[in-house]
C-alpha positions in Angstrom: 98.0 85.8 129.8 94.5 87.1 129.4 95.7 90.4 128.0 97.8 88.5 125.4 94.7 86.6 124.3 92.7 89.9 123.9 95.6 91.5 122.0 95.7 88.5 119.6 91.9 88.7 119.1 92.2 92.5 118.4 95.0 91.8 116.0 93.0 89.1 114.2 90.0 91.5 113.9 92.2 94.3 112.6 93.8 92.0 110.0 90.3 90.7 108.9 89.0 94.2 108.4 92.1 95.3 106.5 91.8 92.1 104.3 88.1 92.9 103.7 89.0 96.5 102.8 91.8 95.5 100.4 89.5 92.9 98.8 86.6 95.3 98.2 89.0 97.9 96.8 90.7 95.4 94.4 94.2 95.6 96.0 96.5 93.0 94.3 97.7 90.4 96.7 100.8 89.7 94.7 104.0 91.5 95.5 105.0 93.9 92.6 108.7 93.3 93.3 109.0 89.5 93.7 105.6 87.9 93.0 105.0 86.4 96.4 101.7 86.5 98.3 102.9 86.6 101.9 102.3 90.1 103.4 102.4 91.5 106.9 100.9 94.6 108.3 102.9 96.9 110.5 101.6 96.9 114.1 99.3 99.6 115.2 99.2 100.8 118.8 95.4 100.3 118.9 92.7 99.2 116.6 92.3 102.8 115.4 95.9 104.1 115.4 97.7 104.3 112.1 101.4 105.0 111.4 102.0 108.6 110.6 104.1 109.3 107.5 105.5 112.8 106.9 104.6 114.3 103.5 105.1 117.8 102.2 102.1 120.0 102.1 101.6 121.4 98.6 99.6 124.5 97.9 101.6 127.2 96.3 100.2 128.5 93.0 102.9 126.7 91.2 102.4 123.5 93.3 105.3 124.3 95.5 105.8 122.9 99.0 104.4 125.2 101.7 105.9 123.3 104.6 107.1 119.8 105.6 105.1 119.6 108.8 102.1 117.8 107.4 101.6 114.1 108.3 99.4 111.5 106.4 98.1 108.5 108.3 99.1 105.4 106.5 98.8 101.6 106.7 102.1 100.0 106.1 102.3 96.5 104.5 105.5 94.6 103.8 106.2 91.5 101.7 107.5 88.8 103.9 109.8 87.5 101.1 111.6 90.5 99.8 110.6 93.3 102.2 108.9 95.5 99.5 106.8 98.1 101.4 103.4 99.4 100.3 101.6 102.4 101.9 97.9 102.8 101.9 96.0 105.9 103.0 94.7 105.7 106.5 92.2 108.4 105.7 90.6 106.3 102.9 90.6 103.3 105.2 89.0 105.3 108.0 86.3 106.6 105.6 85.6 103.0 104.5 85.3 101.9 108.2 82.9 104.7 108.9 80.7 103.7 106.0 80.8 100.1 107.2 79.6 101.2 110.6 76.7 103.1 109.1 75.8 100.2 106.8 76.3 97.3 109.3 76.4 98.9 112.7 79.8 97.2 113.1 83.3 98.2 112.5 86.8 97.9 113.8 
């Protein structure tokens, strides 16, 4: 029971930080597909873990794909009404977190 309380506290902190990040960066709250405002964030295995999304690594002189083994950390959000999914760069979010830690001495 105590572990569940800690998990809920961690989840609330994570959502609060993501909400702060999205607000500071001007992310629209309204769903582009249906116009609703009810979003959920995909669970992370820890406060620092992000979903890994496979993306091709570009780099040939002509912009060609070098390989498909590169992964980009992403934050996955989904509209609770229609299921529209948005992906946000976990790298950009992590850089924002690091800046917050330097500025405030606090970060999640």
